[in-house]
C-alpha positions as CSV (number, residue, x, y, z in Angstrom):
1,X,20.4,9.1,-3.3
2,X,18.3,6.0,-3.0
3,X,15.7,7.6,-0.6
4,X,15.1,10.4,-3.1
5,X,14.5,7.8,-5.9
6,X,12.0,6.0,-3.7
7,X,10.2,9.2,-2.8
8,X,10.0,10.2,-6.5
9,X,8.5,6.8,-7.3
10,X,5.9,7.3,-4.5
11,X,5.0,10.8,-5.7
12,X,4.1,9.4,-9.1
13,X,1.1,7.7,-7.4
14,X,-0.3,10.8,-5.7
15,X,-4.1,10.6,-6.1
16,X,-4.2,6.8,-6.4
17,X,-7.3,5.6,-4.5
18,X,-7.0,4.1,-1.1
19,X,-8.6,0.7,-0.7
20,X,-8.1,-1.2,2.6
21,X,-6.4,-4.6,2.0
22,X,-5.4,-3.7,-1.6
23,X,-3.5,-6.5,-3.3
24,X,0.3,-6.2,-3.3
25,X,2.5,-5.5,-6.3
26,X,-0.1,-3.5,-8.3
27,X,-0.8,0.2,-8.7
28,X,-4.6,0.6,-9.2
29,X,-5.2,1.0,-5.5
30,X,-3.1,1.0,-2.4
31,X,-3.5,0.8,1.4
32,X,-0.8,2.3,3.5
33,X,1.4,-0.8,3.7
34,X,0.9,-2.0,0.1
35,X,2.0,1.4,-1.1
36,X,5.2,1.4,1.0
37,X,5.9,-2.2,0.0
38,X,5.5,-1.3,-3.7
39,X,7.6,1.9,-3.8
40,X,10.4,0.3,-1.8
41,X,10.2,-2.9,-3.9
42,X,10.6,-1.0,-7.1
43,X,14.1,-0.1,-5.8
44,X,15.0,-3.5,-4.6
45,X,14.1,-3.2,-0.9
46,X,11.8,-6.1,0.0
47,X,9.3,-5.3,2.7
48,X,6.5,-7.5,4.1
49,X,2.9,-6.8,3.4
50,X,1.6,-5.3,6.7
51,X,2.7,-2.3,8.6
52,X,3.4,-4.4,11.7
53,X,5.6,-6.8,9.6
54,X,7.4,-3.8,8.1
55,X,8.1,-2.4,11.5
56,X,10.2,-5.5,12.2
57,X,12.7,-4.4,9.5
58,X,15.4,-1.7,9.6
59,X,17.1,0.3,12.3
60,X,15.1,2.2,14.9
61,X,15.4,6.0,14.6
62,X,14.2,8.6,17.1
63,X,11.6,11.1,15.8
64,X,14.2,13.9,16.2
65,X,16.6,12.1,13.9
66,X,14.4,11.0,11.0
67,X,15.6,11.5,7.5
68,X,14.1,11.4,4.0
69,X,13.2,7.9,3.2
70,X,12.6,6.7,6.8
71,X,9.4,4.8,7.6
72,X,7.1,6.3,10.1
73,X,4.7,4.1,12.1
74,X,1.5,5.2,13.8
75,X,-1.2,3.7,15.9
76,X,-4.9,4.1,15.1
77,X,-8.1,4.5,17.1
78,X,-8.8,0.8,16.8
79,X,-5.3,-0.2,18.0
80,X,-4.6,2.6,20.5
81,X,-4.9,0.4,23.6
82,X,-3.0,-2.6,22.2
83,X,0.5,-3.4,23.3
84,X,3.8,-3.7,21.4
85,X,3.8,-4.2,17.7
86,X,0.0,-4.8,17.6
87,X,-0.4,-1.1,18.3
88,X,0.8,-0.2,14.8
89,X,-1.9,0.4,12.3
90,X,-0.4,2.9,9.8
91,X,2.9,3.5,7.9
92,X,4.2,6.4,5.9
93,X,7.5,7.5,4.4
94,X,9.2,10.7,5.6
95,X,9.9,13.1,2.7
96,X,11.5,16.0,4.6
97,X,10.2,19.4,5.7
98,X,8.0,17.8,8.3
99,X,6.0,16.0,5.6
100,X,5.1,12.4,4.9
101,X,3.9,10.6,1.8
102,X,1.2,8.0,2.5
103,X,-2.3,6.8,1.9
104,X,-5.1,6.3,4.5
105,X,-8.8,6.1,5.1
106,X,-9.3,9.7,5.8
107,X,-7.6,11.0,2.7
108,X,-8.8,8.1,0.5
109,X,-5.8,8.5,-1.8
110,X,-2.0,8.7,-1.9
111,X,-1.1,12.1,-0.6
112,X,1.4,14.3,1.2
113,X,0.5,15.3,4.7
114,X,2.1,17.6,7.3
115,X,3.2,15.8,10.4
116,X,0.9,17.9,12.5
117,X,0.1,17.5,16.3
118,X,-2.4,14.7,15.5
119,X,0.2,12.6,13.7
120,X,2.8,13.3,16.4
121,X,0.3,12.1,19.1
122,X,-0.2,8.7,17.4
123,X,3.4,8.2,16.4
124,X,4.8,4.8,17.5
125,X,8.3,4.7,15.9
126,X,10.5,5.2,12.9
127,X,12.7,2.8,11.0
128,X,15.5,3.3,8.5
129,X,15.6,0.7,5.8
130,X,17.5,2.6,3.2
């Protein structure tokens, strides 16, 4: 399944350092959206560079119906009070078992995180692009 291949590709980069605004199409460092753009791009799915642009692609999915490979979008403290798409400040890929693969400031590297109450509280939406 294509989603499984994308997730396997992403897992190869666990531990890769997080650097905000990392350049696209390279693997020395990632930010959340460059990581997603890269691992999907390896498998022929072209996504734009920012999480807000990535949110424009795919089919909306409710949180209760997410599947492996779906993109999860979140807001951040800095974007919490914004409206619409400008509220989005983080993207991750759902890998099953209530877990997501992503990179962000707090973790400072590509990692797997549980979708805990904090992440659920800042969840904005999910998209299926696979």
